[in-house]
C-alpha positions in Angstrom: 33.4 130.4 53.4 33.0 128.1 56.4 34.6 128.6 59.8 37.4 126.0 59.4 38.5 127.5 56.0 38.4 131.0 57.5 40.5 129.9 60.5 43.0 128.1 58.3 43.3 131.1 56.0 43.8 133.4 59.0 46.5 131.2 60.5 48.4 131.0 57.2 48.1 134.8 56.7 49.4 135.4 60.3 52.2 132.9 59.8 53.3 134.6 56.6 53.2 138.1 58.2 55.4 136.8 61.1 57.9 135.2 58.8 58.1 138.4 56.7 58.6 140.5 59.8 61.3 138.2 61.2 63.0 138.2 57.8 63.0 141.9 57.6 64.3 142.3 61.2 67.1 139.7 60.5 68.2 141.4 57.3 68.2 144.8 58.9 71.1 145.9 61.0 71.2 146.5 64.7 68.4 148.6 66.2 66.3 147.9 63.1 68.4 150.1 60.8 69.6 148.7 57.6 73.4 148.2 58.2 74.2 149.1 54.6 72.5 152.5 54.9 74.8 154.0 57.6 77.8 151.8 58.0 80.1 152.4 61.0 82.7 155.1 60.2 85.5 152.6 60.8 84.2 150.2 58.1 83.3 153.1 55.8 86.9 154.4 56.0 88.4 151.0 55.5 86.2 150.5 52.4 86.7 154.0 50.9 90.5 153.8 51.4 90.8 150.2 50.2 92.9 149.2 53.2 94.7 145.8 53.1 94.9 143.6 56.1 98.1 145.1 57.4 96.7 148.6 57.1 93.5 147.6 58.8 95.5 146.3 61.8 97.4 149.6 62.0 94.2 151.5 61.7 92.6 149.5 64.5 95.5 150.3 66.7 95.1 154.0 66.1 91.4 153.7 66.8 92.0 152.1 70.2 94.4 154.9 71.2 92.1 157.6 69.8 89.0 156.2 71.6 90.8 155.9 74.9 92.1 159.4 74.7 88.6 160.8 73.8 87.0 158.7 76.5 89.4 160.3 79.1 88.6 163.8 77.9 84.8 163.0 77.9 85.2 161.9 81.5 87.0 165.2 82.3 84.2 167.1 80.6 81.6 165.3 82.6 83.4 166.0 85.9 83.9 169.6 85.0 80.3 170.1 84.0 79.2 168.5 87.3 81.4 171.0 89.2 80.0 173.8 87.1 76.4 172.9 87.7 77.0 172.4 91.4 77.6 176.2 91.5 73.9 176.5 90.9 73.3 175.1 94.4 75.2 177.8 96.2 73.5 181.0 97.4 75.8 183.3 95.4 77.5 182.1 92.3 81.3 182.6 92.2 81.5 184.2 88.7 85.3 183.8 88.5 85.0 180.0 89.2 82.1 179.8 86.7 84.2 181.4 84.0 87.2 179.3 84.8 85.2 176.1 84.5 83.6 177.2 81.2 87.1 178.0 79.9 88.3 174.6 81.1 85.4 173.0 79.1 86.3 175.0 76.1 89.9 173.8 76.4 88.8 170.2 76.6 86.7 170.6 73.5 89.7 172.2 71.7 91.8 169.2 72.7 89.2 166.8 71.4 89.1 168.5 68.0 92.9 168.5 67.8 92.9 164.8 68.7 90.3 164.1 66.0 92.4 166.1 63.4 95.6 164.3 64.4 93.8 160.9 64.2 93.1 161.6 60.5 96.7 162.6 59.9 97.6 159.2 61.3 95.1 157.6 58.9 96.8 159.5 56.1 100.2 158.1 57.2 98.8 154.5 56.9 97.8 155.2 53.3 99.9 154.2 50.3 100.6 156.8 47.6 97.9 155.3 45.4 95.3 155.7 48.2 96.0 159.3 48.8 93.4 160.5 46.2 90.8 158.4 48.0 91.9 159.9 51.3 91.5 163.4 49.9 88.0 162.5 48.7 87.3 161.1 52.2 88.4 164.3 54.0 85.8 166.2 52.0 83.1 163.9 53.4 84.2 163.7 57.0 81.6 166.1 58.4 78.8 164.1 56.7 80.2 160.8 57.9 80.4 161.8 61.5 77.2 163.8 61.5 75.4 160.4 60.9 76.4 159.1 64.3 73.7 158.8 66.8 73.5 161.8 69.1 73.7 161.1 72.9 70.6 161.9 74.8 70.7 165.0 77.1 68.0 164.9 79.7 
């Protein structure tokens, strides 16, 4: 094989590899993950419950309220953790304050779980009678669905 044929063959091969790579990346979801493999919980719930357009609108409203409430509690948790870990900078640690802050964190987490639970009760109220069996199946999968969410990094 002469040099020009080898160069032509190499260029065509590299071009095909690039096209294949770009095609794969384009067909994969965000962050290089196939979007069909782990759909967003919102879309999964809509699909599993066979929501119509009106139900989707109602569901999206509940999601907005739910997310805002959780965001506020997450902010409170961050602030409380900051206050807790600031105790480490003092010469002697106020054990009463430490326990109070840890109890406060536990209370925030309890509120979060209650809010999540109530959110799914709201979803149930959006369902029609014929969707309730799908809802019941969904509730059996909830821990699996939400365990697929990316975990936040803790440094």
